[in-house]
C-alpha positions, 0 to 999 in steps of 0.5 A: 717689886711686891707692895707692902701689906696694908692693914685694914679694919672694918668698923660698924659706926654709930652703934654699940652692937656688931652688924648694926649702925654703918659699916666702913673699911679703914685702911692705914697707909704708910704712904700716899697711893694713886687715886685709881688704887684707892678707888679699886680697893673701895670698889672691892670692899663695896661698902658705903665708905672706905676711909684711907689713913695716912700719918702726917708729921706734926712736930708743933702740935700736941695731937696726932694728925692723919691724912683722911680720904673717903671713897664710895664704891664709885667715887671720892667724897668730900665729907663722911661722918661714919667712916671718920668715926670708924677711923678714929675708933681704929686708931684708938682701939688698936693703940696707934695713938695715945692721946684722946684727940686725933685731927684729920686733914681732909678735903673739908678741912681739919676735922677732929675726933675726941674720945669721951670717957664714960664713968666706970662701974661702981664696983670696978677696980680698974681706973680706966672707964668701962667704955667711951664714945667718940665725938666728931667736930664737923662743919655745918651744912647750910639748908634752905627752902627749895620752892622750885622742886618737883613735889610730885616727882619727889613723892613718887620716888619715895613710893608715894610718901606725903611730902611736907617740905622740900629743902636743899643743902649747900652741897646739893642734896635734898632734905625732905620732911615727912609727917612723922618718924614712922613715915620715915621708917616705913618709907619704901624708896624707888632708887631708879626714880631717885637716880632720875629725879630732877635736882636730886642727883646728889641724894635725898635725906628724908626726916620726920619728928620722932614719936612722943616718948621714943627718947629721940628728937627726930628720925632720918634716912639717906639715899644716894644711888648715884654715888653707888649707895642706895641707902647709907645706913647711918649717915653722919655728915647728913646730920651737919645739915639736919642739926641747923634744920631741926634747930629751926624746928625744935628750938634747941641745939642738942638732939638724939637722932635715930637713923631709921634704916634696917641696920639702924643707928644713934647719933648724938648731935650738938650744934654750935651756932656761933662757930658754925660747927656740928658735934656728932657723938656715937660709938663703934664696934670693930668687926673684922680685920685683915691685910690687903696684899696687892 
């Protein structure tokens, strides 16, 4: 029996312009598929993440709920920010949901995406705002100083970059402080060495303070070659660790963060310390749509 066609959309997340930010494929499934099929599709797309949506029956809730899973080209992951933003944009922009809030049932619990309207232009005759951002409600990822890390090996994997500080998250990846945002942008990672760097198997975030007058609070980049992604152009979930990290450095809870990859992207971040949640806000652009036939 032939399989039902599966609609997909490719969305650039955390950007207002096509071919910037972080691309993710989003597939809307009518029913659950086996893991082998999901991984094969993600490998075929060969993007940093492919998100798979499954509608869930939620008779007692005001907000529509979807199952959401994320796959890199080589494995499933527990949390992904940009593919969640892409999934929400897909559901909003195609009119699949009519509310301003969506709930996602994921391996990291219930995550929400909220459409935040922007003020309409003063000369507009239309009641609907000219655009919107999407705000994600994610869990905090804890960060602690890693005194036993091999500083020399990490510096070498970053092509000799000056390492000011090494921290490790509760999810097992490193947060490396470089002296400046410029150093983050200019860093030339050695991916083969990152693959073999002791303790950095789950990836390395590099971050540094933004230049004065740039309009940003900090820069960051994320490398995780063992997961099939040399550099994630804009890693939303990394900001779940960067928010509490920079809270301690800068003494505030609201940030404008630049992902300083070649594609680039902007993440507006709010840390809710009391409830241990991180709110990530950004825009997205759909750049491609189609149908899977197998």
